[in-house]
N, C-alpha and C positions, 0 to 999 in steps of 0.2 A: 313947505319943507320943514322949516323951523318948528311949526306947530306939530308936525308928525314925530319929530324927534323928541319933543317934550313929552308927547303922549306916550310914546314907547318907553321913555326913561321912567315916567310916573308908573306904568304898569309893572315894569321890572322891579322898582323899589317896593311896591306894594306886595308883589309875590315874595321877595326877600324878607320883608317884614313879617308876613304870615308864616313863612318857614321857620323863621327864628322864633317866633311865638310858640309854634308847635314843638320845637325842640326844648323850649324853656318850660312847657307845661309838665307837671309832674306825672310820672307814670304810676297808675295805681297798682298796689301790691298784689302778686299772685295769690289766690285763695285755693287751697288744695280741695279738689273735689270730694263731697261727702260720700263715703262708702254705703251702698244700698244692701241690706242683708237678704232681700228677697231673692229667692232661688234655691238650688240644691247644691249639695256638695258631697265630696267623698275625701277620706283622709286616713291618716294613721296615728297611733299614740303609743307611748311607752312611759314606764314609771315603775312604782313599787307599791306592794300591798302589805298589810298586816291583818291577821285574823285574830278575833278575840272569841275563843271556844270554850265549851264546857260539856263534860260527859256527866250524866247523872244516872246513878244505879237505881235499881228497883227498891233498894232499901233506903234510898234518899240520900246517900253519899255523893258528894259532887267533887270533880277535879277540874279546876280552871287551867287553861294553857293557851298558847298563841303560837303563831307562825309568821313568817315573813318571807317575801320573795319578789321576783320579777313579774311585770305584767307588761304585755305588748300585743297590739292588735290593730283593727281597723274600725272605721265608723262610716256611716253614710246617712245623710238627713236632708231636710228641707225647712226653709224658714220664710216667714212672710212679714214684712215691716209694714206698720200701719200707724195712723196717727202720729205721723212724723218720726217718732223715736222708739215706739214700742215694737217688740219682736216676738213672734210666736212660732214655734216649730215642734218638729219631732225628729228623734235620731234613734238609730239602731246601732249597736256596737257589740263586737265580739273580740276576746283576747285569750291568748294563751297565758297561763299563770304558772309560777314557779312556787307557790305558797306550800310549804310542807313543814310537818312538825312531828316529833316523837316525844313521848314522855313515859315514865314507869306507871303502870296501872296493875290490876289484878284481874283474874278470872275466877268466878265462883262456881263450884261444882255442887249442885244441891244433892245429886245422888251420893256425894261422899261426904254428907253432913255439912253442906256449905263451906267446903274446904276452899280457901282463897289461895290461889296460885299466882306468884308474881309474873307479870307479862309487860311486854313492851307495846304500847298503843300508838299507832302512826296514822296520820291523815295527810292527804295531798289534795289541793284544789287545782286541778290543772286546766280548768276552763271557767271563764266568766263572761256573761253576757247580759245584755239589758236593751229594752225598748222603752224609751222615755220621752215625755213631753218636755218641752223647755220654753221658758218665758223670760225675756230679758229687756234691757234698756239700752239703746244705742246712744253713745255719747261722742261728741266731737267728730272728727273726720274718719274714724275708723275703730271705735271701740265698742265692745258689746259686754255687758255685765249681765249674767243670767243664772237662773236656778233651773234645776231639773228634778223630774220625779217619775217613776214608773215601775215596771216589773223587771225582775232580774232572776238570771239562773246561774248555777254553778254545777260542775261535775266533781264529785268527791271519790277519792279511792281511799278506803279505809282497810287497815289490817291490824291483827293484834297477835304477836307471837309469844308463845309460851312453851313450857315443858309439860306434856300430858303426864299427870301424876300416876296414871294407870299403866302406860306403856313405856313411860321414860323417854319418848321420842319428842323432838321438837316439832311443833306444828305452827302454821302462820295463816290462819283463815282470814279471808278478805272479802270485800264487797265494793261494787261500784255504784254509786247513787247520783242521780240527777235531782237536784234540788230547786224549788221555785220560791222566790221571796220578793221582797221590794227594795227599792233603792231611792235615795234623795242625794242630791249634790249641789254644787255651786262652782261657778268658774268665770273666767275673763277671757275674751277673744280679742285679738288685734289684727286688723287687716293691713298687712304691711306692703301689699302690691295689689293691682286691680283685681286679680283672681285668686289671691292667696291670703290665708290668715293662719295665726298661730294661737294656741290657747294654753291655759293652765287651769286644771280643775281638780276638784276633790269629790269623791262619791263614797257614800256609805251604803252598804248592802247588808240586809238582815234577812236570814233564811230560817229563822224560828228554831224551835226545839223539835227535832224530827222524832217520829215514834220508833219504837225499838227496831234495830238493824240486824239482820241475821247475817253473820259472817260464815263463809263456807270455805273449807279446805279440802284437798283430796281425801282426807281420812275422817274429818269431823267438822262440826260447826259450833260457834258460840255467838250469844246474843249480846250486843251493845244495847243497854237499855234506852237511853236517850242521848242525843248529841245536839248542842246548840252551836250555831255557826253564824258569826258575823264578820264581815270584811270591810277594811278601811282601804281605799285606793287613791292614790295621788298621781296625776299624769300630767305629761306635756303632749301637745299633739300639733298636727298641721293639717290644713284643709285646702282642697282646690275646689273652687266655686265655678259652677258652670249654669 
């Protein structure tokens, strides 16, 4: 009986010692999981834009002007993460734009001895879209630094109001033009939750120097010789990854 009691006490002491050692052993720190960018996403963005524009007359005279306004829309894209930290993907985005500008100009009438009549030239970029490839580097537990480039589109509404020197009536011929160009940009994205990320980015859009544009009113038309249109856009956005 004495031997049995000693054996039981020894086993109890060994178990207590092991439990105490387990409690004394340091707990390894929690390491946050690394976000994997492979997959598709959809989201929204908003921000502001500024245009850098120029009209060029047939005689070679130029007028530089700019516009500013709100930009807001959505995006959808897919990414693939490879070689541990590199990310490649593609994204399409479309946005409503409030960029608009007006400035003093003049309309030339060749039939009246090249008479120059003062006018008010206006332009609105009410739509901005792009399809781009993007290439980036994933850093840490949820950061992505990337660049992008591809094709871009904008919709322009152009008008030029003036007083017709022959009739004395005010006219405002206009035109709507969809233009195609290219875009380059860069940004940083942060995965703040398992399926959510936020980003900040800048994009430059260049739509070149357009060929002559014919503006038409109910009574007459006028030609804008050439129009150069470039847009700078800075936005913040949020994406849901699935």
